[in-house]
N, C-alpha and C positions, 0 to 999 in steps of 0.2 A: 685112287682116281688120279689119272695123269692129266696135268694141267699145263697148257701153254699160255704164257703171259705175254700179251701184245701191248707194246708201250712200256716195256720193262725198265727202261732207264728214267722214266718220268717219276714225279713225286708219288703218285698213287701206285704206279707199277712197281716201284721199289718196295712199297709196303706190302703189296700182294705177294711178291716173290718171297719176302721174309716170312709172311704168314703161311704160305703153302709149304715151305720147307720145315716149319715147326709144327704143322698140324698132322696128327696121326691119321693114317689112311690116305694121305695125299702125297703125290710125287710131282716135283717140278720137271716136266718133260722137256720144255724148251722155253727160251726167252727171245722175243723179237722186238726190234726197234728200228727206226730209220737211221740211227747212229750205231756205229761199231762200238763194242765195249764188252764188259763182263757184268753179269747180274746173277747173283746166287751161285757164283762159282762156275757158271756156264757161259760159253762164248755166245754173244748176241748174233742171231741170224737176222739179216735185213729183208728176207723174203719169207712172208708168212706161209705161202703155199709150200715152199721147200721145207720149212720147219714142220708143217703138218704131215707131209708125205714121209719124212724121215723119222719122226717120233711118234706119230699116230696117237695124239692126245684124245682124251675123252671129252674135254671141254676147253674152249678158248676164253680167257678172261681179257677183255679189251678195255684199256684206259688210254686212248690215244687222243685225237683231236677231232672236233666237229667237221673239219673240211676233208678228212680222210676216212672217217669211220664207215661211210656208206660204201665206198669202193672196197674197203677191207671186207665188209660183210658179203658183198657180191662175190668175192673170191672164196671166202670160208664156207658159206652155207651150201654151195653145190658139192662140197666134200662130205656133207652129212654130219659134220662135227657141231655139237651144241655150243652156244655162245652165251656168255654172261657179260653184259656191256654196261660200263659206268660212264662212258663218254656221253655228253649231252649235245643239244643243238639239233635234234631231229624235227623235221616238219611232219605234218599229218600224212603227206604224200610219201615221205620216207618210211614212216611206220607201216603204211599199207604195203609198200614194196617189200619190206622186211618180212612181214607176215606171210605174204605170198611165196617168197623165196624159201622160208623155213618150211611151210607146208608142202611145197613142191618137192622138197628134198627130205621130207619126213624127219625133220629135226626141230629144235626149239631155240628160241632166243629170248633171254630175259634182259630187258632194258630197264634199268632203275635210275631215275634222276638222282636218287640219294640212297645209299646203303646203310645209313645210320638208323638205328631203332628209334632214337629220339625224334628224327625227322618224320618217320612214319606215324608215330604217336601224335606229334604236333599237328599233322594234317588231319588226323582223325578227330582230335579235340577241336580244331578250327572249324571243321564241318558241323560239329555239334553246336558250337557257339554261334555260328552264322544263322542258325534257325531263330535265334533270339536277338542277335545284333547284326542286322543286314548291312550296316555301314562299316566297311572294312577296307583296309589298305595293307599291302604286303611290302615289307622292307627286307631285301636279301643283301647279305654282305659277304663278299668273297675277296680273296687275294688279288692283287693287281696283275697277275699273269693269266687269269681266266679269260678265255677268248669270247664266250657267248654271254649275252645279257638280254633279257633276264635269265636267271638260272633255270635249269630244268625243274628243280624243286619248287621254285616260285610259280612256274607255269602250271605244274601239277596241282599245287595247292589251290590256285585260282580256278582251275577246271573242276576240282572236287567241290569247292565252295559253291560254284555256279550251279551244281547239280541240286543243291538244297536251298538255294536263294534265288528269288526272282531277279531278273535283270532290272537294274534301277540306276537313276542318275544320282550321284552323291555330290554334296556341296551345293553352293548357290547356283541356281539356274543361269545366272548371268556371269558366272565366274569366267575370267579371261586371263590367259597366260601372257604376262608382259615379257617373258623370256621363254622361247619354245622348249617344251620338254620338261619344264620345272615341276609339273604336277605328275610326272611319271607316265608309264605306259598304261593304256586302258584295256581292261579285259572284262567284258560283260558289265561295264559300269564301275568296276573296282580298280583301284590304282596299284601299280607295281613299281617299286623304286629299287634301283640297283646301286650298291656301293662297291667300289673296287679300290682297296687300300692294302698296303703291306701290313702283315700282322694278323689278318683274318684267315681262317680256314674256309668255312662255309656256314656262316650263321644266317638265321632267318627269324624275323619277328612278324607276327600277324597281329595287327592292331585293330580292335573293334571299338566303335564309338556309340554310346547310348546317351540318353538324357541324363546329364549330370555325372557321367562316369565313363571310364575307358577300361577295356580288358585287353591284356597283352598275353599272347602265347608265343614263347620263343624257344629256339634250340641253339645251343652254343657249343659246338665241338671244340675240344681242347687240342686234339691232334688227329691225324688221319687213321690212327689205330681204331677209332670208333666205327669205321666202315668195314673192318675185316670180318666180324661175325656175320654180317649180312652177305658178304662176298662168299664166304664158306658155305653158308646156308643155301645160297643160290646155286653154287656148284653141285651141292648134294642133291638138290631137288629138281634141277632143270631137266633131267632125263625122264621125269614123270610127265612131261608136257610135250605138246607139239604146236608149232606156230609161234606167234609173238605173245610173250607175257610182259605186260608193261606195268612196272611198279613193284617194289619189294613186298608191299602189303598183300599182293595176290598169292604169295607162297608162304606167308607167315601162318 
């Protein structure tokens, strides 16, 4: 399988390049980034369409930035090449557009807020716990270079919990913020808090409160290698789909 890595000079991009080159049955077809350089021994191309036309990859793996990923997909999808996207920050309107573009060009896009198996299992366990502990808050912790908040994983977690939990007001009905934003973002009555500090990779904790007890479900990645099995699995399976596939759990 020939893979083009877009965002190849970034933190995640470098890990993907290394993994593709060490994985049997995979070939690093091209590396693309907004900056010139070398990744995986290949010269970086700054034009993703040029790289696609000259190397004809089977799949593009995109780890770029929220402010550029939509424009990139609008270029890639008309070529019919499948995409695996780890970039976050998509709106519902963005996701609808991606789905239409992929279907119109008879290809597929997998967008995963998190490629770590631990994160997928965390969300599954959180949804089970929410049936019994409806009072819940989400704390996500990322490195201080992350551009969007809350994280895509936190949003997906809240969306999945909301499917099994009735919308409800948590805390005292007369609760008042004396400093705006101190209680976090509100999603269907549950709160989401974002930490941005050096030293974190992409941790998340889902905290449930009940009478006389709390329950915590957490994932703590040690390094970015934990995402690579998910990326490889997505590349292997994406050709079996058409349109938008949102979330790694859909292909597990």
